[in-house]
N, C-alpha and C positions, 0 to 999 in steps of 0.2 A: 241511667247513669252507667250502668254495668255493662250494658250492651254497647254503649258508645266508648267506654273505656276499652272494652275487647276489640272493637274496629280499630282504635287507634293503634292498640298494641301489635295487632296482626299486621296493620299497614306498616308499621316500623320495622317489624320483624322481617316482612318480605322486602321492604325497600333496602334494608341493610344487606339481606342475602343477595338481592340483585345487584346491588351496587359493588359489594365486595367481589361477586363473580366477574362482573365486568371490568373493574380494575385490575383483578388478577390476571385476566386474559390480556388486557392492554399491556401489562408490564412484562409478561412473557413473550408476547409478540415484539416487544421493544428489544429485549435482551436477545432473542433469536435473531432479528434483524441485524442488530449490531454484529453478533458473532459471525453470521452469514456473510455480512458485507466486509468483515476484515478477512475471511477465508478467501472469498473472491476476488478481492484487491490484491492480495499477496499473489494469487494465481495469475492475475491479469499482468501484474507487474513482470513476472517470470516470463510469460509468453512475450510480452513486449520486448524484454531483453533478448530473448532467442531470436525473434524475427529481425529485430535490429542487427544482430550479430551476422545473421545470414545475409542481409542485404550488405553489409560492409564486406563479407567475405567476397561477393560476387563483384562488388565495386574494386575490390583490391586486385582481383583476377583481371577485370576489363582494363585497368590502367596500364597492363603489361601487354595488351593485345595490339598489335600494330597493323597498319594498313597492308604491309607485307605478308602477314600472317593470313589475313582475310583474303589475300589474293592467292595463297597457297594452302588449300584446305588441309593437305598431308602435313604440312608444318605446323597449323593451327591444332590439328588432331594430336600431334605429338606433344604439343604444349599442354593439351588437356590431360593427355595420358600421364604426364609427370606430376600433376596435381590430382592423383586418385582421392586424396582426403577430401575433395568436395563431395564425393559421393555420400560422405558421412551425413552432412546436414540436409542433402538434397537426395532423398533415398529413390526417387523415381527417375532421376537422370537430369542432365544438364546438356544444353546446346547452345551453339553460337550461330547467329544468323548474320547475313549481309544487310546492306540499306533496304533491299526489296523484301526482306522478311523471310527468305528462304534459309533453312538451316544448312550449314556446311560443315559443322563438326559436332561432336557428341561425346557423352561420357554418360554410362559405359559404351564402348565401342560395340557398334552394331545394334544399338537400341531401336533405330528405326525412325530417329528425328531427322537425319540427313536427306534433304531433298524436299522436305515438307515444307510448305509456305504458311507462316504464322501471322502475315499481315493483317488478318481479320480480328486477331485476339486484342482486347482492350489493353493488355499490358504491353504488348508489342508496338501498339500505336503510339502509347504514351512514351515508350523508351525511344522509338525512332524518330517520331515526328516532333516530340517536345523534350527529348533529351532529359527525360525524368526517371529515377529509379522508382520502380512501381511494383506494388502488389495487386495482381489481377484478381478479377471475379472468379470464384469457384466455378469450374466446369468440368464437363466431360473431356479427357485429353483426346487429341486427334490419333495419337499412336497408341497409348496405354488402355483407351477406351474405360478409364476409370475416374472417378472424381478426383480432381487435383485442383492445387493453388499453385500459381506461377508467380516467381518474383524475376522480374526483368530489369536489367542495368544497361544503359547506353554504353556504347564504346565508341570513343572519339579519336580523331586523327589529331596530329601535333597542333593543327590550327584550330582545334575545338569544335570541328564539324562532326556531326554522328555519323558513323560509316557502318554501324551494325549494333547489334546487342547480344548479351549473354544472359540466358534464362535458366533458372532452377526451378525444377518441379517437386512439390510435395504432394504424396499420394495420400488422399483422406481415406482411402478405403483400406489402406494397410498401416502397418505400424510407422509411427512418426511421432516427433517430439509434441505435437499437439495431443496426440492420442494417448501418450503416456501421462500428460497433464490432467487429462480429463476422463482417464479409463476408471478412475475410482469412485464410489458412489457418495453422496452427502447425505449422511444418516443411512436408514435401512432401505428407503425406497426413492431417495431423491438423487440428483445427479448434476452434472456440469454440462455446459454447450457453450459454443462459441459462434457469435452471429455476425455476419456481414450486413448491418443496417442498410447501408446504400443499396443493396440488391434485396433486401428482406429475404436472406437466405441463411440457413443454418450451416456453418462450415463443417463442424464437427460436433460430437455430442457423446456423452456416457452411453446413451441409447443409440447404436450404431445405425439403427433403421432410420434415425432422423437425419442422417448426413445428407445434406444438399436439399433438404426440406425447405420449401417455400413458405413464408409467414403468410397469414391472411392480409388481405388488402387493407389500407387504410381505412380507418373507421369501423371495421368489424369488431377490434377489441381495442377499446381506448387505453386500457392499462398497458396492454402490449406495444401500442404505437408510442406511449411516453417514454419506454425504454428506447425503442427505435430511434427517437428525436434526440437522444443523447443524456436522458436522465441515469444519474449515477446514485444508487441508493436501494432501497428496499420497499416491495409492494406486495398485496395479495390480490392475486387476480386468478381467472379461469384460463388455463392453457389452451393451445389449439386442440388438445386431446380431450377437452371438457372436463379436465381435473382442476380443481381449486389448488394453488400452490402459493407458497411464500417464497418470492424470488428477490435475489440481489444482483444487481450488475455492475460491472466496472469497465471502464473504457480501454482499448488497446490502441494507444494513439498513434503508432508506426503504420497500421494497417487501416486505421478508421473502424476496426471492429470493437464488439464489446464482449465480454466474458460474463456469464451468469452462472448462479447456483440456484437449484430450484429444489424445495422440499414440500411434499404434499401437507396441507394443513391438517388433513386427518391424522398424520403422524406427529407434526410438529406440535399439535395442541391436544394430544392424548392426555397427558397427565392433568392438564388444567380442566378438561372435559369430565375426567373422573372426578376431579375435586367439585366441580359445579354440580355434578349428579349427587354427590354426597351432601353438599350443602342444601341442595333443594329437597333431598329426603329427609334432612334433619329439620328443615324449616316446616315441611309438611307435618312431620311428627309432632313438632312443638305447637302448630296450629291445631291439629286435631286434639292434643292434650288439653291446650287452653280452652278450646270450644267444650270440651267433656267437662272440665272442671266447672266453666260458668253454668253450663246446663244443670248439672249436679247442684250447684250452690243456689241456683235460683228456684229450685224445688222446696227448698227448706223454708220454713217459718222464718219470718224477716222481723217478727216483733221483737225478739230478744236481742237484736243487734245493736241497740242503743248503748248497752253498758260495753259491749266491745269497741263501739266507736268512740266512747269517752276514754277508754284505756288507750287506744291508738292515739288520740288527740293529745293525752298526756305524754306519751312516748315522743312524739314529734316535738312537743313543746321543749322537751328536755335537751333536744338537740345533741343526742349521743348516738353511737352506732346502733343500728338495728339488731334486737336480739329477740329470740324466739319467745312468744308469749307464753307464759305458764298455762298449763291446762288443768283446769279445777275439775271439770267433770265431763263425762261422756254424754253430752245432749247437743242441742243445735249450736249453741255458743261453741261449745267444744269442737263441734265439726267445723265452725267458722274459723276458730283458733288455728286447728290443725291446717285448714287450708291457706291461711296467712303464712303460717310457719313454712308450709311447703313453697309458697311464693318466695319466701326468703332464701329457701335453698335453691330455687331456680335462679335468682338474681345472683347469688353466689356463684352459681354455674356459669352464667354468662359473663360475669367478671373474669372468671378463669378462662373461657373461651377469649375474652377481649384480651387478656394479658398474653395468651398463647399466640393470638393474631399479631400483637405488636411484637412478640418476640420472632414470629416469622418474618415480618416485615424487617425488623431490625437484622435477622441474620442474612435476609435476601440481599440488603444493601451492604452488608459486609461482605458477601462472597462477589457482589459486583464491584466492590471497592468504592461505593459511593459514600461520602461524608456528607451529613446536611448541617445547615447552620441557619440561625435567624439573628439578625442585627436590628436592635432598637435605634432607629435614626435619630430620635430625640435625645436619647442619653449616650448612645454610642456604646452601650455594653452589648454583649452578643453571647449567645449560647451555642453549643455544638454537639454532635453525636460522638460515639466513641471512635467510629471510622475517621472522622475528620481529626479528632486529636492524636490518632495514631499516624495519619498521614503526615501532619505538622511537626509531630514529636513533642507534644505538649501534654500536660497533665492537669488535674483539676485545679491546681494553685496558681495557673498560668494567668497573668494579668489580662482579664477579658475586657478590655477597654479600646477605643479607637486607635490609641497609639500602640497598644498591644496587637491588633490585627494588621496595622501597616507594617510592623516589625517582621511579620511572617513572609512578607512579599520581598522577593529579591531587590535590592537596591536599583539594579538596572531596569527594573520593569515597574517601579512604582510609578513614575511619572505616566506612563503609559495607561495604567490601571486608574490612575486618577482622572485622567482625560477622558476615558472611556465612561466611566462612571458618571462623571459631570455631563458628558455630551448623550449617551445614548439613554442612560436610566433617569438622571435628573431632567436633563434638557428635553428629550423625546418621549420619556415614559414607556421605553422599550424594555425588554429582558436583554441580558448580555450573555454571550457564549464566548470565552476567552482561553486561550492557552497562554500560560506564563510560569515564571519559575518562582520558587519559594526556597527560603532558607529553613532546613528543618531544625527545630530547636534540639538543644542537647548536643547532637554531634555535628551541626552546623554544616550537613550536607547541602548540596544543591538538587533540588528535584524539580520535574515538570507536572504541571496539573491541569485539568481543564475545569473551569469554573463557570457555574451558572448562576445567574442571580435575577430576581424579579421583585419590583416594590410592591407593597400593599399599602394602600390609603383608606381612610374613613370616607363616609358618604359625601363630606364637604371637599374631599380631594386633599386633605392634609396628609402627609408621609407619616407612616406609622413604622413598617417594618422593611427590612430587606432580607428576602429567603432565597435560599438556593442550595445547590449541592456542590460538591468538589470531587474530582476523581483523579487519582495519581496514574499519569500516562508516562512516567519516565521510561519504561520498558518500550513503549510504542515509539517515543522519540529516538531511543537508542537503535531501534530497527531501522526507523527511517534512515537514521544515520548511516547505519550498516549497509543499507540498500544503495545510498548515495555513494559511499566507498566502492561498492562493488560495479556501480555503473560508471563511475569516472576515474578510478585509480587501479593500476595493476596489483592483484592480491599478493604478488611475490614482493616485489620491490617497493610497493606503497607509492610508486611514482604516478603521476597522471597518465592515462591511458590515451588511445587515438582519440576518442571522442571529445576529452577536456583539451588535448594538444590543439585540436582544430579551434575549439573555442578560445583559448590563449591567443592563438594566432590571429583570429578575427578581432579580438581586443587590442592586440600589438597594432595591428595596421590602422584601426581607427584612431589608437593614440599617436601613431606615426603621421597621420593625416592632419592632427590638430597641431603637432609640434614641429613637423616636418624634420624630425630626427631620422636617421637611418636605423634599422634593426637587422640582426643576423639570425638566420636559422642553420643549424648544423645537424646533419645526419651521421650517425655513428654505427658502423658494423665491425664487430668484434673479429679479428684476423685468426685467431688460433683457439675458437671456443669448442668447435666439435670435438677434439680430441680428449679433453677432459671429461665429456660425458661418455665417450666410448671407452676409455681406459679406467676411470674412477668412478663412474656413474652419475645419475642425474642430481644427487644429493650434494655432490661438489660442484656440479654446474650451476645448481640453484645458489650456492654460496658465492660462487664467482659473480653471478649476476647482481646480487645483493651488495657485494663489494664495489663492483662498477658502479652502481648507482650512488653509493656513498661519495666515490671519489669524484664523481661527476659534480655532485652537490656541494662539493668542498671548493671546485674550481670555479664556481660562478657566485654571482650575487643573490642575495634573498629575494630581490625583486624579478630575477630571470626564472625561467621554467626547465626543468630537467624531466623528459618523459620516456616511457618505454613504449614502442610501436609492438613489440612482441619479439619472440625469439631472443637473439642476440643485437637487435636493433634497437638503438636510442636516438633521442632527439634532445637538443639544447636550443632554446630560443633566448636571444640576448636583446634586450629592451633598451631604448634610449642611448644610442651611440651618438656620433658626430652628426652635425647637419650636412657636412660634406662627406662624399661618398668615399674618396681615398683615406681620408682619416678613419672614417668607420672601418674600412677594410683592414688598415693596420691594426686597430684596436681587436677587430674579431680574429685576426691571424695570430694576436698574442694570447688571447683566450683558447683559440684552438691548440696552439702549440702547448699550452700549460696542460690542457686536457690529453694531448697526445702523450706526454712525458708521463703524466700521472697514470694513464691506462698501461704504459709499458713497465711500470714498476713491477717487481714479482708479486705474485700472490700466494701468501701462506693461508691455506684453509683447513680448519680444523673441525672434526665431527666428534662429539662427545657422545660416548655409549654408556648408559648406565650399568656399572659393575663391569665395565672393560676398559681396556686402555684407550686414550684418545688417538684418533687417526689424523695426522697432519699431512697434506699434499702442498707441495710448492709447484706453481704453474706461472709460465710466462705468457702473457696474451697482449697483443697490441691491438691498435683501432685504427681503421680506415675513416678518414673524416671528409665529408663534403659540406662546404659552405656556401651560402648565398646570401649576400648583403642586400637589403632592399629598403624601398621607401614606399608608402601606401599607393601613391598615385602613378607608379610605373609597372605595377603587376597586379595579378588575381592571386587569392590564397592557394587555388590549384596549381598555378605556374610556380609559385615558391616552392611548393612541396615537391613539385617534380624537378625543379632545378638542382634543389638540394640532394635528391636522389641521385641524379645524374653526376653531380660532382663527387660523390661518394663513390659511385661504380669507377669514376676516373681515378680515384685515389686507390681503389683495389687494383685496377689494371697497371697502375704505375710501380707496383711492387709491394703495396699494403705498407701499413704504419706510415701514413702520409696524409698531407692535407692538400685538398684541391678546392680552389674557388670556381664558382660558376660566374661569369661575368654577365650581367644583366645587359 
């Protein structure tokens, strides 16, 4: 019986050690994966925005290139020379080609692109044959003889026919915006890389020796193939260098690429490996100690043990906390009692270790911001951890009933949560992952949380408990909203930017198609803006732009759109005018005149300096306004934008501070 008991004890001890070791590794892997994915997601979003901005820059330049320019390379070259700022986003150069793919103009001058035919490049094929703005495959440049990525945008004539293309080059072998984003290391030995999965090609990486590296063929590395096929998340696999790494990937949608962060598992799991080794050593020592004690005990005479057994039986029957047995004399019984008392000390030590383990797990949850709960389905009562109580702002006296639980959820999300609980958990028996809002008790503030829940049943399938975790994701939600603002709104005036204006115009045209009502698009360019920057500085220029944005919004309805294209150019989109064109033109003219008068009012701009007198400047600035009145079935989105721009230039040429209509 003693040997049998020893086997059970050792098996339990080793099982506990192995289980705790495995769970600690899994927890650390999950936490590291989440942190790594958050980092690479932010990096991928930044790259996506940067590449989209570069495409938009090329598209804007392409719109101003005319057939006459393509026919006169010197004129086109002069036009490019006026836009030296294009060299900043495209450090390896820019060139313009005719329909046959031959470069006729370049930036910088004498870069060597002129006269070279690029019709065989994939980006040129897409731009010239399909009329698509394209990010090409990373290749070795014909002129630069360095690894490059090309962005190509088609050039159209007034009839919408492709007559050429403008291409910007990014040198992957030299400093570029991709390089600045991936040059840092992730951890001590990890790094970043950007991959073009459609070509199984590494675009750039922290390790510059891997630029233009071709990934293994499909089937060689299944985990790598998973990322190439579009998986977004984290995984552990052996990379082409034969090193086991923890990797996370996030797509870069504008190019069809993905960004990845890698960290060798040897570095990632060093703390947990050390802890596993210590646990193994402690378990081994306890195993040897237990074996030695049993071996020593079995050598003793067993006959006097009956008295001790009776005493132990008496202690167990009284059902009180275990206490050390009194030591009467130094004989076999005394040795047995001392061994038992030592066992009690060992148990006390294990209880202390268990308490420390629980405390460690509790602190880990706290650091991760994870609160846990268990809800009794039958009674509706529930219990929660300290982190849970902190997130929801409740104390131990809070009513922990089903009604109290519902009161924590934001009123606007209660129906949604009830439906998901009924459908996914009660109906399908699945776990639930949900992001929803709560009302924090006490200060009644609104917060965002991510909730996880799973049902527990007995052997007969009866519902017992709903267990889960909760995490405060308010900061993440704010970051997402901040990123949305950066993507769709001008940071200075808070007006919609070009991307959101295009989206609103598309919505307006769809609405116009249904209602048959005309709409109007106005292009505004300030007539006397540059002098305020030259004389008083850009701070006053920024204040003027902010005031212009405010005046424009005051001149239109809530349903209309006011946006900023950049610089001193603004757009006003008027929805739901009349079904008749002439009546709509009259309405649009009234609004445009109202705007023109508002723009011409003097601007009093004041800058406050801490500890110094305020500086006030009065400036007069008018606006040239181009207007096009349209209905969805008579024009395309690109036509409307072009017509409004042409009308604005007519207003400029007429002497400024004027309104001109483009007649469709």
